C-alpha positions as CSV (number, residue, x, y, z in Angstrom):
1,M,8.8,21.8,0.7
2,K,5.6,23.1,2.2
3,S,6.0,26.3,4.6
4,S,3.7,24.5,6.9
5,W,3.0,20.9,7.5
6,P,-0.1,19.2,9.4
7,L,0.5,18.3,13.0
8,L,0.9,14.6,12.1
9,I,3.6,15.3,9.6
10,T,5.6,17.4,12.0
11,V,5.6,14.5,14.6
12,L,6.4,11.8,11.9
13,R,9.2,14.1,10.7
14,K,10.5,14.5,14.5
15,E,10.1,18.2,14.2
16,K,7.6,17.9,17.2
17,G,8.0,15.8,20.2
18,F,5.2,14.0,21.6
19,D,6.0,15.3,25.1
20,S,5.4,18.7,24.0
21,L,2.0,18.1,22.9
22,S,-1.0,19.8,24.6
23,L,-4.2,18.1,25.0
24,P,-5.9,20.0,22.1
25,E,-3.0,19.0,20.1
26,W,-3.1,15.4,21.2
27,D,-6.8,15.3,19.9
28,L,-6.0,16.7,16.6
29,L,-3.0,14.4,16.2
30,L,-5.2,11.4,16.8
31,R,-7.9,12.6,14.7
32,Q,-5.6,13.0,11.8
33,A,-3.8,9.7,12.2
34,R,-7.1,7.8,12.5
35,R,-8.0,9.1,9.0
36,C,-5.0,7.3,7.5
37,Q,-4.8,4.4,9.8
38,L,-1.7,5.5,11.7
39,V,-2.8,5.6,15.4
40,G,-1.3,1.9,15.9
41,H,1.8,3.3,14.3
42,L,2.0,6.3,16.9
43,F,1.5,3.7,19.7
44,Y,4.8,1.7,18.8
45,R,6.5,4.9,18.1
46,L,5.8,6.1,21.7
47,E,6.6,2.7,22.9
48,A,10.0,2.7,21.2
49,L,10.8,6.1,22.8
50,D,9.7,4.8,26.3
51,L,7.0,7.6,26.4
52,L,3.9,5.6,27.1
53,A,4.3,6.2,30.7
54,T,4.1,9.9,30.1
55,T,1.4,10.0,27.8
56,P,-1.8,11.7,29.0
57,V,-4.7,9.2,30.0
58,G,-7.0,10.2,27.4
59,P,-4.9,9.9,24.2
60,L,-3.2,6.8,25.8
61,R,-6.6,4.9,25.7
62,H,-6.9,5.6,22.0
63,L,-3.4,4.5,21.3
64,Q,-3.8,1.3,23.6
65,S,-7.2,0.6,21.7
66,A,-5.4,0.7,18.4
67,K,-2.9,-1.5,19.5
68,V,-5.5,-3.9,20.7
69,Q,-7.3,-3.9,17.4
70,T,-4.1,-4.4,15.3
71,S,-2.9,-7.3,17.3
72,K,-6.4,-8.9,17.1
73,Q,-6.0,-8.5,13.5
74,L,-2.7,-10.1,13.3
75,R,-4.0,-13.1,15.2
76,D,-6.9,-13.5,12.8
77,F,-4.6,-13.1,9.9
78,L,-2.2,-15.8,10.9
79,W,-5.2,-18.1,11.3
80,E,-6.2,-17.3,7.7
81,V,-2.8,-17.8,6.5
82,G,-2.8,-21.3,8.1
83,K,-6.1,-22.0,6.1
84,L,-4.6,-20.6,2.7
85,V,-1.5,-22.9,3.3
86,Q,-4.1,-25.6,3.3
87,A,-5.9,-24.6,0.1
88,F,-2.5,-24.2,-1.6
89,S,-1.1,-27.5,-0.3
90,N,-2.0,-29.7,-3.4
91,T,-1.6,-26.9,-6.1
92,G,2.3,-27.1,-6.6
93,C,2.2,-23.2,-6.1
94,A,3.9,-21.2,-3.4
95,L,1.7,-19.0,-1.1
96,L,3.1,-15.6,-1.9
97,L,2.0,-12.8,0.1
98,L,1.8,-8.9,-0.9
99,K,1.7,-5.7,1.0
100,G,0.3,-5.7,4.6
101,G,0.1,-9.5,4.7
102,A,3.7,-9.8,3.8
103,Y,4.7,-7.1,6.3
104,A,2.8,-9.2,8.9
105,I,4.1,-12.7,8.1
106,A,7.7,-11.7,7.6
107,E,7.4,-9.2,10.6
108,L,8.9,-6.5,8.5
109,A,9.3,-3.0,9.9
110,P,5.9,-1.6,8.8
111,H,3.7,-4.3,10.3
112,K,3.6,-2.9,13.9
113,G,0.3,-1.1,14.5
114,R,-0.7,-1.5,10.8
115,L,-4.3,-2.4,9.6
116,F,-5.1,-4.0,6.4
117,S,-8.4,-5.3,5.0
118,D,-7.6,-7.8,2.2
119,I,-5.1,-10.5,1.8
120,D,-3.2,-10.1,-1.1
121,L,-1.5,-13.1,-3.1
122,L,0.6,-13.2,-6.3
123,V,0.6,-16.4,-8.5
124,P,1.6,-17.2,-11.9
125,F,-1.0,-16.5,-14.4
126,E,-1.0,-19.8,-16.0
127,V,-2.2,-21.5,-12.6
128,I,-4.6,-18.8,-11.4
129,N,-7.5,-20.7,-12.4
130,D,-6.2,-23.9,-10.5
131,I,-5.6,-21.6,-7.6
132,E,-9.1,-20.0,-7.7
133,R,-10.7,-23.6,-7.8
134,S,-8.9,-24.6,-4.8
135,L,-9.9,-21.4,-2.9
136,L,-13.5,-22.0,-3.9
137,I,-13.4,-25.6,-2.5
138,H,-12.0,-24.0,0.7
139,G,-14.7,-21.5,1.0
140,W,-13.7,-18.4,-0.7
141,L,-16.4,-17.4,-3.1
142,P,-16.5,-14.4,-5.6
143,E,-17.8,-11.0,-3.9
144,T,-19.5,-10.2,-7.3
145,T,-21.0,-12.2,-9.9
146,A,-22.0,-9.4,-12.1
147,D,-20.9,-10.3,-15.8
148,Y,-19.4,-6.7,-16.6
149,D,-17.4,-7.1,-13.2
150,Q,-16.2,-10.6,-14.0
151,Q,-15.1,-9.6,-17.7
152,Y,-13.4,-6.4,-16.6
153,Y,-11.3,-8.0,-13.9
154,R,-10.4,-11.3,-16.0
155,H,-9.7,-9.6,-19.3
156,W,-8.2,-6.3,-18.3
157,M,-7.0,-6.3,-14.6
158,H,-4.0,-7.8,-12.9
159,E,-6.2,-9.8,-10.6
160,I,-9.4,-11.8,-10.5
161,P,-12.6,-10.5,-8.7
162,P,-12.1,-10.7,-4.8
163,L,-12.9,-13.7,-2.9
164,Q,-14.7,-13.7,0.3
165,H,-14.9,-16.6,2.6
166,V,-18.4,-17.6,3.3
167,K,-18.0,-18.2,7.0
168,R,-15.2,-15.9,8.2
169,G,-15.5,-13.2,5.7
170,S,-11.8,-12.8,5.1
171,V,-11.3,-11.4,1.6
172,V,-8.5,-12.6,-0.8
173,D,-7.3,-10.6,-3.8
174,L,-5.5,-13.1,-6.1
175,H,-3.1,-11.4,-8.4
176,H,-1.3,-12.5,-11.4
177,N,0.7,-9.1,-11.7
178,I,1.0,-5.9,-9.8
179,L,-0.4,-3.6,-12.5
180,P,-3.2,-4.2,-14.9
181,R,-2.4,-5.8,-18.3
182,T,-3.8,-2.5,-20.0
183,A,-1.1,-0.5,-18.2
184,K,1.9,0.7,-20.5
185,A,4.3,0.0,-17.6
186,C,2.9,-3.5,-16.7
187,P,6.1,-5.4,-15.6
188,D,7.0,-9.1,-16.5
189,P,5.7,-10.9,-13.3
190,T,8.2,-13.6,-13.7
191,L,11.0,-11.2,-12.4
192,L,9.0,-10.8,-9.3
193,L,8.2,-14.3,-8.8
194,E,11.7,-15.5,-9.4
195,A,13.3,-13.1,-7.0
196,A,10.8,-13.9,-4.3
197,V,12.1,-14.8,-0.9
198,E,10.9,-18.1,1.1
199,L,10.4,-17.7,4.7
200,Q,12.2,-19.7,7.4
201,G,11.0,-21.1,10.8
202,E,7.5,-21.5,11.5
203,H,6.1,-20.0,8.2
204,Q,8.7,-21.9,6.0
205,G,7.4,-22.3,2.6
206,I,5.7,-19.1,2.4
207,K,7.0,-16.5,0.2
208,V,7.2,-12.7,0.2
209,L,8.8,-10.4,-2.6
210,S,12.5,-9.5,-2.3
211,P,13.4,-6.6,-0.2
212,L,14.0,-4.4,-3.6
213,D,10.7,-5.7,-5.0
214,R,8.6,-5.1,-2.1
215,I,9.7,-1.3,-2.1
216,I,9.0,-1.3,-6.0
217,H,5.5,-2.9,-5.5
218,S,4.7,-0.6,-2.6
219,A,5.7,2.5,-4.6
220,T,3.9,1.3,-7.6
221,H,0.8,0.7,-5.5
222,L,0.8,4.0,-4.2
223,F,1.6,6.1,-7.0
224,Y,-0.4,4.3,-9.6
225,E,-3.7,4.4,-7.4
226,G,-6.2,7.1,-7.5
227,E,-7.3,7.2,-4.0
228,F,-5.2,8.7,-1.2
229,D,-7.3,8.1,1.9
230,K,-4.3,6.0,3.3
231,G,-1.7,7.5,1.2
232,L,0.4,8.8,4.1
233,R,0.1,5.2,5.8
234,D,1.5,3.7,2.5
235,L,4.4,6.3,2.6
236,V,5.2,5.4,6.2
237,D,5.2,1.8,4.9
238,L,7.9,2.8,2.5
239,D,9.9,4.7,5.0
240,G,10.1,1.6,7.1
241,L,11.0,-0.6,4.1
242,I,13.7,1.6,3.0
243,A,15.2,1.9,6.3
244,E,16.0,-1.8,6.3
245,L,18.4,-1.4,3.2
246,G,21.9,-0.2,3.2
247,A,23.4,2.5,1.2
248,E,24.6,0.0,-1.7
249,A,21.2,-1.6,-1.8
250,R,19.6,1.8,-2.2
251,L,21.5,2.3,-5.4
252,Q,20.7,-1.3,-6.4
253,L,17.0,-0.4,-5.9
254,V,17.5,2.2,-8.8
255,D,18.6,-0.7,-11.2
256,R,16.0,-3.0,-10.2
257,A,13.2,-0.6,-10.7
258,Q,14.9,0.2,-14.3
259,Q,15.0,-3.6,-14.9
260,I,11.4,-3.9,-14.1
261,G,10.3,-0.9,-15.9
262,L,8.8,1.0,-12.9
263,Q,11.4,3.5,-12.2
264,R,8.9,6.6,-12.3
265,P,6.9,5.5,-9.1
266,V,10.3,4.6,-7.2
267,Y,11.4,8.1,-8.1
268,Y,8.2,9.6,-6.6
269,A,8.6,7.4,-3.5
270,L,12.0,8.6,-2.7
271,R,11.1,12.1,-3.5
272,Y,8.2,12.4,-1.3
273,L,9.7,10.3,1.4
274,S,12.5,13.1,1.5
275,L,10.1,15.9,1.1
276,I,7.3,14.7,3.3
277,L,8.8,12.4,6.0
278,N,12.4,13.9,5.7
279,T,13.7,10.5,5.2
280,K,17.7,10.5,5.4
281,G,20.0,8.7,3.2
282,L,18.2,8.9,-0.1
283,E,20.2,11.7,-2.0
284,D,22.7,9.2,-3.9
285,A,19.6,7.3,-5.1
286,M,17.8,10.1,-6.3
287,H,20.8,11.7,-7.8
288,K,21.4,8.4,-9.8
289,M,17.8,8.5,-11.0
290,Q,18.3,12.1,-12.2
291,V,21.5,11.3,-14.0
292,L,19.6,8.3,-15.7
293,G,16.7,10.7,-16.7
294,F,14.1,9.3,-14.7
295,V,12.8,12.7,-13.4
296,P,9.8,14.0,-15.2
297,N,10.1,17.6,-16.6
298,Y,6.8,18.3,-14.9
299,I,7.9,17.5,-11.5
300,K,6.8,20.9,-9.9
301,L,3.4,20.1,-11.0
302,M,3.3,16.7,-9.4
303,D,4.6,18.2,-6.2
304,G,1.5,20.3,-6.5
305,L,-0.4,17.2,-6.6
306,F,1.2,14.8,-4.4
307,L,2.1,17.1,-1.6
308,R,-1.6,17.7,-1.1
309,A,-2.8,14.1,-1.7
310,L,-0.6,12.5,0.8
311,M,-1.6,14.5,3.5
312,P,-4.0,13.0,6.0
313,D,-7.7,13.0,4.7
314,H,-8.8,15.4,7.3
315,L,-10.1,19.0,7.0
316,S,-7.4,20.4,8.9
317,C,-4.9,19.4,6.5
318,D,-6.7,20.5,3.4
319,D,-6.4,23.9,1.3
320,G,-8.4,25.2,-1.5
321,F,-6.8,22.9,-4.1
322,T,-6.8,19.7,-2.2
323,A,-9.9,18.3,-3.7
324,L,-8.9,19.3,-7.1
325,A,-5.4,17.7,-6.7
326,R,-7.0,14.4,-5.6
327,W,-9.5,14.4,-8.4
328,L,-6.7,15.0,-11.0
329,L,-4.8,12.1,-9.4
330,Y,-7.7,9.8,-9.5
331,V,-8.1,10.5,-13.5
332,R,-4.4,10.1,-13.9
333,S,-4.5,6.7,-12.2
334,H,-7.1,5.5,-14.5
335,W,-5.2,7.0,-17.6
336,L,-2.0,5.3,-16.5
337,K,-3.7,1.9,-16.2
338,M,-6.1,1.8,-19.2
339,P,-6.1,3.3,-22.9
340,L,-8.6,5.8,-23.8
341,H,-10.6,3.4,-25.7
342,L,-11.4,1.2,-22.9
343,L,-11.2,4.0,-20.1
344,I,-13.9,6.2,-21.3
345,P,-16.6,3.4,-21.6
346,H,-15.4,2.1,-18.4
347,L,-15.7,5.5,-16.3
348,T,-18.9,6.2,-18.0
349,R,-20.3,2.9,-16.8
350,K,-18.9,3.4,-13.5
351,L,-20.6,6.9,-13.2
352,W,-23.8,5.5,-14.4
353,M,-23.8,2.8,-11.8
354,R,-22.9,5.2,-9.1
355,V,-25.6,7.5,-10.0
356,T,-28.4,5.0,-10.1
357,G,-27.1,3.3,-7.0
358,Q,-26.2,0.0,-8.6
359,E,-22.5,0.1,-7.9
360,Q,-21.0,-2.9,-5.7
361,H,-17.4,-2.0,-5.6
């Protein structure tokens, strides 16, 4: 554990109450929260604690603005989901939402106050071309037509190039897996698809991953990614998802992670939820993972990296090693997802495109 935490972390850990914040502290708190898209989350925390009425006027305006922004995005998202249902209607494939879209449509704990940019979908690999054609017909066109990008996505990645609607601007990421095909830990997506849960009520027919699988996916997305500007937001997501599991289900999470082959990111999720957010009730699951040998021998090194990278991306949260930690994790993410004979040429090309100003993504 770190000897001192950024202000936002102390609030999330419930070590510092909202009612004890001075105006300068409110200013710093909102600056840190804005960097990792957690201002809306703070609004709903205050609402749950019945503290909005006693929040200073200045900070309250920012919090209410975040609430308005996330509420509008939710309305826009639900409209887009209706259009996606139409696009999927004649494909014989269920509309299965991932990440932020899944949290919103299923009204899961993390969705309140949460912002997300793209709409992530998961479909079987064998029908992805049919789904893409249907989306094209309904106005979602590729964001990039560059030959290299098209080949890179379609041959190596777990998704096709992003599709953007020509009129509304919504972006769809169409996945056939949750990790690139080149990743050593690439799971069998059939396991995820077969366990997916169909929603009832007004969203009947739409699917999301099972409660255990959505945690595994969220953990995998966070700890295989190389960019952590919203890493703390994703950790807060995991805290909300884990809170919905009982003690027995938390132990089953370990078994499910082992079955899918993604026990390492799940261990990291449990560890840093406990260390950073002080999430309770994870001890038995972590002990089980230790007994099964899922804890890396170099865990102290990873602590040195993740305990820096998962802090808010704000100068007040950095130390002399933060930039190095984030760079090393960026390199690690590529190494985990691609073998060296593909990775080196890809990074070399990305660097050249960035230096020459030609990079689109």
